[in-house]
Backbone as a printed PyTorch tensor [residue, N CA C, xyz], in Angstrom:
tensor([[[  0.8270,  -1.2030,   0.0000],
         [  0.0000,   0.0000,   0.0000],
         [  0.8630,   1.2550,   0.0000]],

        [[  1.9610,   1.2710,   0.7640],
         [  2.8260,   2.4510,   0.8010],
         [  3.5320,   2.6730,  -0.5300]],

        [[  3.8430,   1.5820,  -1.2530],
         [  4.4860,   1.7230,  -2.5610],
         [  3.5350,   2.3950,  -3.5470]],

        [[  2.2850,   2.0020,  -3.4910],
         [  1.2810,   2.6110,  -4.3830],
         [  1.1020,   4.0870,  -4.0260]],

        [[  1.0420,   4.3610,  -2.7420],
         [  0.8910,   5.7490,  -2.2920],
         [  2.0810,   6.6030,  -2.7390]],

        [[  3.3060,   6.0730,  -2.5730],
         [  4.5120,   6.7950,  -3.0000],
         [  4.5110,   7.0080,  -4.5140]],

        [[  4.0740,   5.9830,  -5.2370],
         [  4.0210,   6.0950,  -6.6960],
         [  3.0230,   7.1820,  -7.1190]],

        [[  1.8480,   7.1730,  -6.4980],
         [  0.8320,   8.1910,  -6.8090],
         [  1.3250,   9.5960,  -6.4540]],

        [[  2.0170,   9.6920,  -5.3330],
         [  2.5850,  10.9760,  -4.9150],
         [  3.6230,  11.4640,  -5.9190]],

        [[  4.4640,  10.5560,  -6.3940],
         [  5.4710,  10.8920,  -7.3990],
         [  4.8110,  11.3300,  -8.7030]],

        [[  3.7800,  10.6040,  -9.1170],
         [  3.0480,  10.9700, -10.3470],
         [  2.4200,  12.3640, -10.2150]],

        [[  1.8460,  12.6250,  -9.0530],
         [  1.2350,  13.9360,  -8.8110],
         [  2.2830,  15.0470,  -8.8570]],

        [[  3.4380,  14.7920,  -8.2680],
         [  4.5330,  15.7700,  -8.2700],
         [  5.0020,  16.0600,  -9.6980]],

        [[  5.2170,  15.0070, -10.4900],
         [  5.6720,  15.1590, -11.8820],
         [  4.6190,  15.8970, -12.7010]],

        [[  3.3480,  15.5390, -12.5050],
         [  2.2680,  16.2000, -13.2400],
         [  2.2260,  17.6930, -12.9010]],

        [[  2.3380,  18.0220, -11.6180],
         [  2.3200,  19.4210, -11.1760],
         [  3.4970,  20.1820, -11.7580]],

        [[  4.6600,  19.5720, -11.7360],
         [  5.8730,  20.2080, -12.2610],
         [  5.7530,  20.4970, -13.7440]],

        [[  5.3130,  19.4910, -14.5210],
         [  5.1870,  19.6880, -15.9730],
         [  4.0500,  20.6460, -16.3020]],

        [[  2.9890,  20.5910, -15.5190],
         [  1.8710,  21.5120, -15.7360],
         [  2.3000,  22.9620, -15.4920]],

        [[  3.0460,  23.1980, -14.4000],
         [  3.5470,  24.5380, -14.0950],
         [  4.5010,  25.0320, -15.1680]],

        [[  5.3620,  24.1520, -15.6550],
         [  6.3110,  24.5290, -16.7120],
         [  5.5630,  24.9070, -17.9940]],

        [[  4.5630,  24.0890, -18.3490],
         [  3.7830,  24.3820, -19.5570],
         [  3.0530,  25.7110, -19.4200]],

        [[  2.5010,  25.9730, -18.2330],
         [  1.7980,  27.2390, -17.9850],
         [  2.7550,  28.4190, -18.0730]],

        [[  3.9480,  28.2770, -17.4900],
         [  4.9380,  29.3490, -17.5210],
         [  5.3980,  29.6210, -18.9510]],

        [[  5.6140,  28.5550, -19.7330],
         [  6.0180,  28.7050, -21.1310],
         [  4.9330,  29.4190, -21.9240]],

        [[  3.6850,  29.0310, -21.6950],
         [  2.5680,  29.6870, -22.3900],
         [  2.4750,  31.1500, -21.9950]],

        [[  2.6680,  31.4490, -20.7130],
         [  2.6260,  32.8390, -20.2530],
         [  3.7280,  33.6660, -20.8890]],

        [[  4.9390,  33.0940, -21.0090],
         [  6.0390,  33.8260, -21.6420],
         [  5.7660,  34.0900, -23.1020]],

        [[  5.1420,  33.1240, -23.7860],
         [  4.8420,  33.3040, -25.2060],
         [  3.6990,  34.2890, -25.4050]],

        [[  2.7540,  34.3060, -24.4680],
         [  1.5940,  35.1890, -24.5820],
         [  1.7050,  36.3940, -23.6530]],

        [[  2.9270,  36.7370, -23.2910],
         [  3.1640,  37.8530, -22.3660],
         [  2.5430,  39.1280, -22.9300]],

        [[  1.8360,  39.8310, -22.0890],
         [  1.2270,  41.0960, -22.4740],
         [  1.7370,  42.1940, -21.5640]],

        [[  1.8320,  43.3960, -22.1220],
         [  2.2530,  44.5370, -21.3260],
         [  1.1500,  44.8660, -20.3200]],

        [[  1.5540,  45.0820, -19.0810],
         [  0.6180,  45.5500, -18.0560],
         [  0.6350,  47.0730, -18.1360]],

        [[ -0.4470,  47.6420, -18.6370],
         [ -0.5360,  49.0970, -18.8180],
         [ -1.1850,  49.7450, -17.6030]],

        [[ -0.6650,  50.9050, -17.2260],
         [ -1.2190,  51.6930, -16.1320],
         [ -1.6400,  53.0490, -16.6700]],

        [[ -2.5290,  53.6880, -15.9340],
         [ -2.8180,  55.0860, -16.2300],
         [ -1.6780,  55.9150, -15.6380]],

        [[ -1.5570,  57.1590, -16.0570],
         [ -0.5360,  58.0380, -15.5040],
         [ -0.7270,  58.1990, -13.9990]],

        [[ -1.9830,  58.3270, -13.5810],
         [ -2.2850,  58.4980, -12.1640],
         [ -1.8470,  57.2680, -11.3500]],

        [[ -2.1040,  56.0730, -11.8910],
         [ -1.6850,  54.8520, -11.2000],
         [ -0.1660,  54.7970, -11.0770]],

        [[  0.5250,  55.1090, -12.1600],
         [  1.9980,  55.0710, -12.1510],
         [  2.5620,  56.0870, -11.1570]],

        [[  1.9270,  57.2540, -11.0690],
         [  2.3920,  58.2760, -10.1230],
         [  2.2910,  57.7760,  -8.6840]],

        [[  1.3040,  56.9330,  -8.3990],
         [  1.1700,  56.3590,  -7.0590],
         [  2.1470,  55.1980,  -6.8610]],

        [[  2.2660,  54.3410,  -7.8660],
         [  3.1390,  53.1710,  -7.7650],
         [  4.6030,  53.5480,  -7.5790]],

        [[  5.0320,  54.6080,  -8.2540],
         [  6.4330,  55.0100,  -8.1810],
         [  6.8060,  55.4800,  -6.7710]],

        [[  5.8150,  55.9120,  -5.9990],
         [  6.0590,  56.3100,  -4.6070],
         [  6.2870,  55.0800,  -3.7280]],

        [[  5.6000,  53.9960,  -4.0560],
         [  5.6940,  52.7720,  -3.2690],
         [  6.9520,  51.9790,  -3.6440]],

        [[  7.1290,  51.7910,  -4.9510],
         [  8.2940,  51.0590,  -5.4460],
         [  8.8760,  51.8500,  -6.6180]],

        [[  9.9400,  52.6300,  -6.3790],
         [ 10.5020,  53.4600,  -7.4510],
         [ 10.9640,  52.6340,  -8.6510]],

        [[ 10.5430,  53.0820,  -9.8240],
         [ 10.8940,  52.4700, -11.0990],
         [ 10.7500,  53.5450, -12.1560]],

        [[ 11.4640,  53.4130, -13.2390],
         [ 11.2810,  54.3540, -14.3390],
         [  9.9180,  54.1010, -14.9990]],

        [[  9.4450,  55.1190, -15.6920],
         [  8.1470,  55.0220, -16.3670],
         [  8.3620,  55.0980, -17.8740]],

        [[  7.7010,  54.2020, -18.5810],
         [  7.6780,  54.1850, -20.0380],
         [  6.2910,  54.6570, -20.4310]],

        [[  6.1970,  55.8140, -21.0960],
         [  4.8960,  56.3660, -21.4430],
         [  4.6770,  56.3740, -22.9520]],

        [[  3.6380,  55.6620, -23.3880],
         [  3.2330,  55.6440, -24.7890],
         [  2.1520,  56.7050, -24.9700]],

        [[  2.4950,  57.7910, -25.6610],
         [  1.5410,  58.8800, -25.9000],
         [  0.9180,  58.6390, -27.2760]],

        [[ -0.3940,  58.4560, -27.2910],
         [ -1.0880,  58.0550, -28.5140],
         [ -2.3670,  58.8720, -28.6930]],

        [[ -3.0040,  58.6780, -29.8430],
         [ -4.3560,  59.1860, -30.0680],
         [ -5.1740,  58.0570, -30.6830]],

        [[ -6.4880,  58.1750, -30.6150],
         [ -7.3670,  57.1380, -31.1600],
         [ -7.3150,  57.0730, -32.6870]],

        [[ -6.9830,  58.1800, -33.3400],
         [ -6.9840,  58.2200, -34.8030],
         [ -5.6180,  57.9070, -35.4200]],

        [[ -4.5950,  57.7240, -34.6240],
         [ -3.2250,  57.5360, -35.1110],
         [ -2.9920,  56.1000, -35.5850]],

        [[ -2.7970,  55.9250, -36.8960],
         [ -2.5670,  54.6070, -37.4820],
         [ -1.2770,  53.9600, -37.0150]],

        [[ -0.2030,  54.7520, -36.9060],
         [  1.0840,  54.2050, -36.4620],
         [  1.0320,  53.8000, -34.9960]],

        [[  0.1980,  54.4740, -34.2130],
         [  0.0100,  54.0840, -32.8040],
         [ -0.6180,  52.6900, -32.7380]],

        [[ -1.6250,  52.4710, -33.5920],
         [ -2.2920,  51.1690, -33.6280],
         [ -1.3260,  50.0870, -34.1020]],

        [[ -0.4760,  50.4420, -35.0500],
         [  0.5000,  49.4670, -35.5390],
         [  1.5050,  49.1080, -34.4370]],

        [[  1.9020,  50.0990, -33.6590],
         [  2.8110,  49.8140, -32.5430],
         [  2.1510,  48.9070, -31.5140]],

        [[  0.8760,  49.1490, -31.2530],
         [  0.1390,  48.2800, -30.3270],
         [  0.1340,  46.8420, -30.8420]],

        [[ -0.0920,  46.6950, -32.1500],
         [ -0.2270,  45.3560, -32.7310],
         [  1.1040,  44.6560, -32.9630]],

        [[  2.1430,  45.4000, -33.3280],
         [  3.4080,  44.7640, -33.7310],
         [  4.5140,  44.8550, -32.6900]],

        [[  4.5620,  45.9290, -31.9310],
         [  5.6720,  46.1330, -30.9970],
         [  5.3100,  45.7010, -29.5840]],

        [[  4.1990,  46.2010, -29.0750],
         [  3.8490,  45.9190, -27.6810],
         [  3.3390,  44.4970, -27.4590]],

        [[  3.0370,  43.7740, -28.5400],
         [  2.6460,  42.3670, -28.4090],
         [  3.8600,  41.4460, -28.4490]],

        [[  5.0260,  41.9850, -28.7620],
         [  6.2350,  41.1730, -28.7910],
         [  6.5420,  40.7030, -27.3710]],

        [[  6.6890,  39.3840, -27.1460],
         [  6.8910,  38.8930, -25.7730],
         [  8.1640,  39.4070, -25.1090]],

        [[  9.2170,  39.6500, -25.8780],
         [ 10.4680,  40.1700, -25.3120],
         [ 10.2420,  41.5880, -24.7880]],

        [[  9.5870,  42.4130, -25.6060],
         [  9.3010,  43.8060, -25.2210],
         [  8.3500,  43.8290, -24.0230]],

        [[  7.2890,  43.0380, -24.0880],
         [  6.2970,  43.0140, -23.0030],
         [  6.9530,  42.6030, -21.6840]],

        [[  7.7510,  41.5480, -21.7260],
         [  8.4250,  41.0740, -20.5110],
         [  9.3730,  42.1320, -19.9540]],

        [[ 10.1280,  42.7790, -20.8300],
         [ 11.0850,  43.7830, -20.3770],
         [ 10.3740,  44.9940, -19.7650]],

        [[  9.3000,  45.4210, -20.4090],
         [  8.5350,  46.5480, -19.8590],
         [  7.9500,  46.1930, -18.4930]],

        [[  7.3470,  45.0150, -18.3790],
         [  6.7140,  44.6120, -17.1210],
         [  7.7160,  44.4940, -15.9800]],

        [[  8.9300,  44.0410, -16.2840],
         [  9.9180,  43.8220, -15.2330],
         [ 10.6750,  45.0840, -14.8300]],

        [[ 10.8400,  46.0230, -15.7570],
         [ 11.7430,  47.1510, -15.5050],
         [ 11.0950,  48.5340, -15.4760]],

        [[  9.8510,  48.6450, -15.8970],
         [  9.1900,  49.9450, -15.9870],
         [  7.7510,  49.8440, -15.5080]],

        [[  7.1600,  51.0050, -15.2390],
         [  5.7120,  51.1130, -15.1810],
         [  5.3190,  51.6030, -16.5710]],

        [[  4.5990,  50.7830, -17.3010],
         [  4.2030,  51.1360, -18.6680],
         [  2.8820,  51.9040, -18.6120]],

        [[  2.8930,  53.1030, -19.1820],
         [  1.7300,  53.9920, -19.1310],
         [  1.2170,  54.2590, -20.5350]],

        [[ -0.0900,  54.1710, -20.6920],
         [ -0.7640,  54.5870, -21.9250],
         [ -1.3620,  55.9560, -21.6430]],

        [[ -0.9680,  56.9540, -22.4260],
         [ -1.5080,  58.3000, -22.2420],
         [ -2.1820,  58.7560, -23.5270]],

        [[ -3.5080,  58.8520, -23.4840],
         [ -4.2510,  59.3870, -24.6230],
         [ -4.0090,  60.8950, -24.6410]],

        [[ -3.3610,  61.3710, -25.6910],
         [ -2.9870,  62.7850, -25.7790],
         [ -4.1920,  63.7050, -25.8550]],

        [[ -5.3710,  63.1430, -26.1230],
         [ -6.5770,  63.9580, -26.2620],
         [ -7.6040,  63.6670, -25.1620]],

        [[ -7.1100,  63.1540, -24.0310],
         [ -8.0280,  62.8700, -22.9280],
         [ -8.7370,  64.1490, -22.4980]],

        [[ -9.9080,  63.9960, -21.9220],
         [-10.7640,  65.1610, -21.6220],
         [-10.7380,  65.5830, -20.1560]],

        [[-10.2170,  64.7370, -19.2800],
         [-10.3010,  65.0040, -17.8490],
         [ -9.1330,  65.8470, -17.3410]],

        [[ -9.1430,  66.1420, -16.0500],
         [ -8.0870,  66.9210, -15.4060],
         [ -7.0600,  65.9810, -14.7900]],

        [[ -5.7840,  66.3170, -14.9470],
         [ -4.6970,  65.5500, -14.3460],
         [ -3.9890,  66.4660, -13.3490]],

        [[ -3.8370,  66.0160, -12.1160],
         [ -3.0940,  66.7830, -11.1140],
         [ -1.6650,  66.2440, -11.1020]],

        [[ -0.7090,  67.0900, -11.4400],
         [  0.6790,  66.6730, -11.5170],
         [  1.5190,  67.6340, -10.6920]],

        [[  2.1850,  67.1060,  -9.6550],
         [  2.9650,  67.9200,  -8.7150],
         [  2.1280,  69.0930,  -8.1810]],

        [[  0.8610,  68.7930,  -7.8910],
         [ -0.0350,  69.7940,  -7.3200],
         [ -0.6290,  70.7650,  -8.3210]],

        [[ -0.2700,  70.6590,  -9.6020],
         [ -0.7800,  71.5650, -10.6360],
         [ -1.8050,  70.8450, -11.5100]],

        [[ -2.9910,  71.4480, -11.7070],
         [ -3.9800,  70.8120, -12.5860],
         [ -3.6300,  71.0450, -14.0680]],

        [[ -3.7020,  69.9790, -14.8450],
         [ -3.5290,  70.0410, -16.2940],
         [ -4.8580,  69.6360, -16.9230]],

        [[ -5.3140,  70.4090, -17.9000],
         [ -6.6170,  70.1640, -18.5240],
         [ -6.4780,  70.1400, -20.0460]],

        [[ -7.5710,  69.7800, -20.6920],
         [ -7.6290,  69.8640, -22.1420],
         [ -8.4620,  71.0940, -22.4970]],

        [[ -7.7780,  72.1820, -22.8300],
         [ -8.4630,  73.4280, -23.1780],
         [ -9.2280,  73.3190, -24.4900]],

        [[ -8.8730,  72.2970, -25.2860],
         [ -9.4720,  72.1280, -26.6170],
         [-10.3120,  70.8600, -26.6840]],

        [[-10.8780,  70.4600, -25.5560],
         [-11.6240,  69.2010, -25.4710],
         [-12.7990,  69.1330, -26.4340]],

        [[-13.3960,  70.2760, -26.7730],
         [-14.5620,  70.2780, -27.6640],
         [-14.1680,  70.3370, -29.1320]],

        [[-12.8870,  70.4910, -29.3910],
         [-12.4080,  70.5500, -30.7750],
         [-11.8880,  69.1850, -31.2010]],

        [[-12.0010,  68.8750, -32.5150],
         [-11.4060,  67.6190, -32.9640],
         [ -9.8840,  67.6810, -32.8270]],

        [[ -9.3150,  66.6260, -32.3300],
         [ -7.8680,  66.4990, -32.1600],
         [ -7.2780,  67.5600, -31.2270]],

        [[ -8.0210,  67.8850, -30.1930],
         [ -7.5320,  68.8450, -29.2050],
         [ -6.6260,  68.1640, -28.1960]],

        [[ -5.4110,  68.6340, -28.0950],
         [ -4.4120,  67.9940, -27.2170],
         [ -4.5530,  68.4510, -25.7710]],

        [[ -4.3490,  67.5450, -24.8750],
         [ -4.3710,  67.8040, -23.4340],
         [ -3.0670,  68.4930, -23.0390]],

        [[ -3.1220,  69.3490, -22.0230],
         [ -1.9270,  70.0540, -21.5500],
         [ -0.8300,  69.1070, -21.0710]],

        [[ -1.2080,  67.9700, -20.4670],
         [ -0.1850,  67.0460, -19.9530],
         [  0.5870,  66.4040, -21.1050]],

        [[ -0.0950,  66.1330, -22.2220],
         [  0.5860,  65.5840, -23.4040],
         [  1.5240,  66.6310, -23.9880]],

        [[  1.0440,  67.8450, -24.0960],
         [  1.8720,  68.9380, -24.6140],
         [  3.0890,  69.1730, -23.7270]],

        [[  2.8920,  69.0580, -22.4060],
         [  3.9820,  69.2350, -21.4540],
         [  5.0740,  68.1800, -21.6720]],

        [[  4.6830,  66.9200, -21.7310],
         [  5.6650,  65.8460, -21.8850],
         [  6.2740,  65.7810, -23.2860]],

        [[  5.5490,  66.2700, -24.2860],
         [  6.0730,  66.2570, -25.6600],
         [  6.7340,  67.5830, -26.0260]],

        [[  6.9600,  68.4170, -25.0470],
         [  7.6110,  69.7240, -25.2580],
         [  6.9160,  70.5460, -26.3400]],

        [[  5.5930,  70.4350, -26.3900],
         [  4.8090,  71.2070, -27.3510],
         [  4.8180,  70.6380, -28.7620]],

        [[  5.5920,  69.5900, -29.0200],
         [  5.6770,  68.9820, -30.3530],
         [  4.7410,  67.7790, -30.4020]],

        [[  3.5210,  67.9910, -30.8510],
         [  2.4810,  66.9710, -30.7940],
         [  2.5860,  66.0360, -31.9940]],

        [[  3.3550,  64.9930, -31.8300],
         [  3.5890,  63.9930, -32.8670],
         [  3.3150,  62.6250, -32.2670]],

        [[  2.6240,  61.7660, -33.0260],
         [  2.2080,  60.4690, -32.4940],
         [  2.5920,  59.3500, -33.4560]],

        [[  2.9990,  58.2040, -32.9200],
         [  3.1870,  57.9160, -31.5070],
         [  4.4450,  58.5720, -30.9580]],

        [[  4.4310,  58.8500, -29.6830],
         [  5.6040,  59.3630, -28.9790],
         [  5.8280,  58.5000, -27.7480]],

        [[  7.0880,  58.3000, -27.4250],
         [  7.4480,  57.5510, -26.2280],
         [  8.2430,  58.4830, -25.3240]],

        [[  7.8170,  58.5570, -24.0710],
         [  8.5100,  59.3880, -23.0940],
         [  9.0040,  58.4740, -21.9740]],

        [[ 10.2870,  58.5510, -21.6960],
         [ 10.8620,  57.8340, -20.5610],
         [ 10.9900,  58.8210, -19.4120]],

        [[ 10.4630,  58.4270, -18.2490],
         [ 10.5090,  59.2770, -17.0630],
         [ 11.3380,  58.5900, -15.9900]],

        [[ 12.0460,  59.4010, -15.2120],
         [ 12.7810,  58.8230, -14.0880],
         [ 11.8260,  58.5920, -12.9210]],

        [[ 12.3600,  58.1400, -11.8040],
         [ 11.5530,  57.8100, -10.6450],
         [ 10.8680,  59.0260, -10.0160]],

        [[ 11.3220,  60.2330, -10.3740],
         [ 10.7090,  61.4720,  -9.8690],
         [  9.7770,  62.1050, -10.8930]],

        [[  9.4390,  61.3390, -11.9350],
         [  8.5180,  61.7540, -13.0020],
         [  9.0810,  62.8580, -13.8940]],

        [[ 10.4090,  62.9790, -13.9300],
         [ 11.0520,  63.9300, -14.8370],
         [ 11.3530,  63.2250, -16.1580]],

        [[ 11.1100,  63.9260, -17.2440],
         [ 11.3760,  63.3590, -18.5670],
         [ 12.8800,  63.2110, -18.7740]],

        [[ 13.3120,  62.0220, -19.2440],
         [ 14.7350,  61.8100, -19.5110],
         [ 15.0080,  61.5820, -21.0010]],

        [[ 14.0600,  60.9790, -21.7100],
         [ 14.2200,  60.7610, -23.1550],
         [ 12.8490,  60.8530, -23.8130]],

        [[ 12.8060,  61.5020, -24.9720],
         [ 11.5890,  61.6050, -25.7780],
         [ 11.9000,  61.0580, -27.1630]],

        [[ 11.0930,  60.0930, -27.6020],
         [ 11.2330,  59.5240, -28.9450],
         [  9.9170,  59.7550, -29.6700]],

        [[  9.9630,  60.4500, -30.7950],
         [  8.7380,  60.7320, -31.5350],
         [  8.7870,  60.0060, -32.8740]],

        [[  8.4180,  58.7210, -32.7920],
         [  8.4930,  57.8820, -33.9760],
         [  7.8690,  56.5270, -33.6810]],

        [[  7.4240,  55.8700, -34.7300],
         [  7.0300,  54.4720, -34.6250],
         [  8.2890,  53.6630, -34.3600]],

        [[  8.2150,  52.6940, -33.4530],
         [  9.3670,  51.8590, -33.1270],
         [  9.0060,  50.3900, -33.2730]],

        [[  9.8360,  49.6720, -34.0350],
         [  9.7010,  48.2270, -34.1180],
         [ 10.3630,  47.6110, -32.8810]],

        [[ 10.0350,  46.3430, -32.5650],
         [ 10.6380,  45.7110, -31.3860],
         [ 12.1660,  45.7380, -31.3890]],

        [[ 12.7760,  45.4420, -32.5390],
         [ 14.2450,  45.3870, -32.6080],
         [ 14.8830,  46.7510, -32.3640]],

        [[ 14.1820,  47.8170, -32.6930],
         [ 14.6940,  49.1620, -32.4430],
         [ 14.4600,  49.6230, -31.0140]],

        [[ 13.3610,  49.1750, -30.4310],
         [ 13.0120,  49.5920, -29.0730],
         [ 13.7790,  48.8090, -28.0040]],

        [[ 14.0800,  47.5540, -28.2820],
         [ 14.7130,  46.6840, -27.2830],
         [ 16.0120,  47.2540, -26.6950]],

        [[ 16.9780,  47.7130, -27.5180],
         [ 18.2020,  48.2340, -26.9050],
         [ 17.9740,  49.5080, -26.0940]],

        [[ 17.0150,  50.3250, -26.4900],
         [ 16.7160,  51.5620, -25.7500],
         [ 16.1460,  51.2160, -24.3810]],

        [[ 15.2110,  50.2570, -24.3530],
         [ 14.6350,  49.8080, -23.0850],
         [ 15.7270,  49.2900, -22.1490]],

        [[ 16.6300,  48.5090, -22.7160],
         [ 17.7120,  47.9200, -21.9320],
         [ 18.6710,  48.9920, -21.4180]],

        [[ 19.0240,  49.9280, -22.2670],
         [ 19.9900,  50.9740, -21.9050],
         [ 19.4510,  51.8820, -20.7970]],

        [[ 18.1900,  52.2620, -20.9060],
         [ 17.6310,  53.2330, -19.9610],
         [ 17.1340,  52.6020, -18.6490]],

        [[ 17.0110,  51.2860, -18.6140],
         [ 16.4770,  50.6330, -17.4090],
         [ 17.3850,  50.7940, -16.1990]],

        [[ 18.6880,  50.8300, -16.4340],
         [ 19.6370,  50.9060, -15.3130],
         [ 20.7230,  51.9260, -15.6290]],

        [[ 21.3850,  52.4640, -14.6120],
         [ 22.4780,  53.4140, -14.8580],
         [ 23.5650,  52.7630, -15.7220]],

        [[ 24.0940,  53.5260, -16.6640],
         [ 25.1140,  53.0110, -17.5790],
         [ 26.4300,  53.7540, -17.3880]],

        [[ 27.5130,  53.0300, -17.6310],
         [ 28.8460,  53.6320, -17.5500],
         [ 29.4190,  53.9000, -18.9320]],

        [[ 28.6740,  53.4970, -19.9760],
         [ 29.1350,  53.7190, -21.3500],
         [ 28.1400,  54.6040, -22.0860]],

        [[ 28.5870,  55.2140, -23.1740],
         [ 27.7060,  56.0630, -23.9680],
         [ 26.6960,  55.1950, -24.7240]],

        [[ 25.6270,  55.8290, -25.1770],
         [ 24.6080,  55.1300, -25.9600],
         [ 25.2230,  54.5190, -27.2170]],

        [[ 26.1320,  55.2430, -27.8650],
         [ 26.7630,  54.7600, -29.0930],
         [ 27.5340,  53.4660, -28.8260]],

        [[ 28.3200,  53.4500, -27.7390],
         [ 29.0840,  52.2490, -27.3780],
         [ 28.1510,  51.0940, -27.0190]],

        [[ 27.1380,  51.3970, -26.2370],
         [ 26.1940,  50.3760, -25.8050],
         [ 25.4990,  49.7370, -27.0000]],

        [[ 25.0690,  50.5730, -27.9300],
         [ 24.3410,  50.1200, -29.1110],
         [ 25.2030,  49.1890, -29.9770]],

        [[ 26.4980,  49.4870, -30.0780],
         [ 27.4050,  48.6560, -30.8820],
         [ 27.5250,  47.2510, -30.3150]],

        [[ 27.5070,  47.1410, -28.9900],
         [ 27.7420,  45.8430, -28.3350],
         [ 26.4570,  45.1000, -27.9880]],

        [[ 25.3170,  45.7690, -28.0970],
         [ 24.0570,  45.1640, -27.6770],
         [ 23.6650,  44.0010, -28.5970]],

        [[ 23.3190,  42.8850, -27.9870],
         [ 22.8140,  41.7280, -28.7300],
         [ 21.3960,  41.4900, -28.2410]],

        [[ 20.4340,  41.7410, -29.0910],
         [ 19.0370,  41.6250, -28.7030],
         [ 18.4120,  40.3040, -29.0880]],

        [[ 17.2000,  40.1180, -28.6150],
         [ 16.4310,  38.9120, -28.9260],
         [ 15.4040,  39.1590, -30.0170]],

        [[ 15.0580,  40.4180, -30.2600],
         [ 14.0410,  40.7500, -31.2590],
         [ 14.6640,  40.8050, -32.6530]],

        [[ 13.9530,  40.2480, -33.5990],
         [ 14.3910,  40.2940, -34.9960],
         [ 13.6620,  41.4450, -35.6940]],

        [[ 14.3160,  42.1220, -36.6620],
         [ 13.6420,  43.1970, -37.3920],
         [ 12.3890,  42.6740, -38.0940]],

        [[ 11.3150,  43.4590, -38.0540],
         [ 10.0680,  43.0640, -38.7230],
         [ 10.1790,  43.2430, -40.2260]],

        [[ 10.8850,  44.2910, -40.6260],
         [ 11.0660,  44.5480, -42.0550],
         [ 12.5540,  44.5070, -42.3450]],

        [[ 13.0430,  43.4220, -42.9850],
         [ 14.4750,  43.3300, -43.2440],
         [ 14.9400,  44.4200, -44.1930]],

        [[ 16.1370,  44.9660, -43.9730],
         [ 16.6460,  46.0050, -44.8610],
         [ 16.9420,  45.4300, -46.2480]],

        [[ 16.8010,  46.2700, -47.2720],
         [ 17.0820,  45.8470, -48.6450],
         [ 18.5820,  45.6650, -48.8150]],

        [[ 19.0060,  44.7120, -49.6820],
         [ 20.4350,  44.5520, -49.9430],
         [ 21.0370,  45.8460, -50.4740]],

        [[ 22.3100,  46.0800, -50.1540],
         [ 22.9760,  47.3330, -50.5150],
         [ 22.9890,  47.5800, -52.0170]],

        [[ 23.1720,  46.5540, -52.8080],
         [ 23.2610,  46.7250, -54.2580],
         [ 22.0220,  46.1620, -54.9720]],

        [[ 20.8780,  46.3330, -54.3790],
         [ 19.6530,  45.8060, -54.9800],
         [ 19.3210,  46.5650, -56.2550]],

        [[ 18.9150,  45.8540, -57.3140],
         [ 18.5580,  46.5550, -58.5560],
         [ 17.2860,  47.3770, -58.3480]],

        [[ 17.2070,  48.4960, -59.0020],
         [ 16.0320,  49.3470, -58.8790],
         [ 15.0310,  48.9790, -59.9620]],

        [[ 13.7820,  49.4670, -59.8070],
         [ 12.7320,  49.2070, -60.7820],
         [ 12.9730,  49.9320, -62.0930]],

        [[ 13.8700,  50.9240, -62.0880],
         [ 14.1350,  51.7160, -63.2910],
         [ 14.7840,  50.8820, -64.3860]],

        [[ 15.3640,  49.7270, -63.9990],
         [ 16.0450,  48.9100, -64.9970],
         [ 15.0700,  48.1200, -65.8490]],

        [[ 13.7810,  48.1290, -65.5010],
         [ 12.7760,  47.3670, -66.2570],
         [ 12.3950,  48.0960, -67.5290]]])
């Protein structure tokens, strides 16, 4: 009877182990970015300081939607954002009031089409271009602004470089960085024939 019990216990242990591994593998493959509002991130950073990655978007921006579909769904990017940043989605045309460092920010153009909110204008230095990515330090100060669509392979080294203090320049870091993301659109060969030859 004890041999059967030990065998069943061993089978249960192996089943649990393989089940947990399969679940973890599935989670890594289906990793999704945990998005916060700006207000949530402002509270979280007080409890556990971390840099903030802010995706500034609009509902009508096609490149913003493409970034959502192609870049933020990449499991490498999602995992890195979740582990090293508070990822924030900021609708640049939100209609409500945001209190930032005791100052209210509003959308003065809320009734107009494509009216930008003051907080978006503040973080984008008045240059309203979408999508934009703003990296903030633990005190909510802007450290880097990128105003462009970013593929996973282009975003990965930036995420890695800014996550922790660096002793080398960005240029040096970029030369040595080996990423996990592959380019979505491979570059054309240097000597590719043009269509003019037809």
